[in-house]
N, C-alpha and C positions, 0 to 999 in steps of 0.2 A: 433894207441893205443897203451900200450908197454904192456909188457909182469908181470910180478904182483910179479916173480920169481926172477926175474938176468935184468928188466927194461930197456930191448935193446925195442927196437921200431917193431912193428911187423906192413906187410906190409898193404894194406889200404885190398885187396884183401885179406883179410889171416882169410880161416875157421876152417884148420885143430884146436884138440884138444889138436897140443902137441906143445911148442915154442919151438922154429926151430930152437938156438942157444942153450937153458941150456936144453930143454927134457921134462920140468912138464911138464903135465897137467897144461889147464888153468880155469880149472871150480871152479866156490867160492868158498874163503876156507869156507863160511861160510854159507850154499843153502840156512837160514832161508831167509838172510836179502835178498835175489834173494828175495823173493817169494813177487811183490808185492797184500799188500791185497791195495781189490776193495771194500768200502764200502756197505754194501746193503741196497735193496729200506727198507720203512719200511712199516711194514705191517697194512695199516694205521685202517682198519675193523680190522681184529684181536684186535689189541691194542684199538677198540672203542667198543668194548667185554667184551675184557679183566676189563676195570678202568670202565664198568658201567656197572657187574655184580655184587658190591658186592651192589651196592643205589636200585640196581630196588631189589636182592633176598632180600632187609632193607624193602624198600618199602613193598611186597608177605608177609614180614613172619610180620609185626604188620599189615594188614591189615587182615593179620586171626590173631587175638590176638596170635599169640607166637613172645612176645619182648624178654620172653631172647635168643632167636634162632635173634631172632632180629640185638641184642649186637654183638654175635656173626658174624658173616656177615658183622656186622659192622666195627668193631674189624679186629678180622683175614682172614676174607676177605680184609680187603683196604689191611692191609698187604701185602698180596699174591697177592695183583694186581697194588701195584708200584712193587714188588719187578720184576714179568713179565714182566711191562707195558718199567725197566728200560734197563729189557736185552732185545724187540722192538729193544724198541730206540737206546741202546746202539751200535746194529748192524751195523747198517746207522755212525755213525762216526769213521772220521778215529782218532780219538787220540792214544799215548802208553803212555805204565809206568805210572804214578806216575800220572799224567795228564792222562789219561781214569779213573786209579782209583778217586782221588778225582772227579772230571765227574760225571763217575759213581751211585758214596756214593751220591752228589749232586741234580742231576737226583730223585735215590733214593727217596728219604726224598721227596724233589718235590709233585713227583705221589702217594707216600702214602699219604700222606696230601692231596690234592684232591683226591685222592680215599674215602679216614677215612673224609673230608668236604661233601661231594659228599651219603654218605650213611647216616649223619647226613639227611640234608634234605632229601631227603624219605627216612625217616625216618616218618620228619620233615611234608611233604607232607599227610605220609598215615594216621600221626595223625590229622589233616586239614579234610582228605575224611572222614574217618573212623568211632571216635569221641575215639578208642582204648583206646590209650595212652597206654606205657609202664607201 
């Protein structure tokens, strides 16, 4: 290992905080770089609860013949669900920089679309079961 300041070779068993040649601190220059970001495991139970909350709410609202509320749950709930699910998934990914931002946007659009589709499916099933309609 070499000193980052004077480039002198350090002994193999050297463990002091200062270089013996130049006397400068051997701590990393950028503390953020020394931290290794470990991806967190995905909490799948929370993910699926959040993902299926808008479709279930749409089903219940339409089954109770509250069509306006079913529409609000479908549109607004799907957006919120997609954003929260994206946050849950992004915690497990080790991407950084622009790649992380693009990946987050892509996953967000996909999960919002999936939640919106499932909300429409929930409304359709409620319509078949209860014969209320919008």
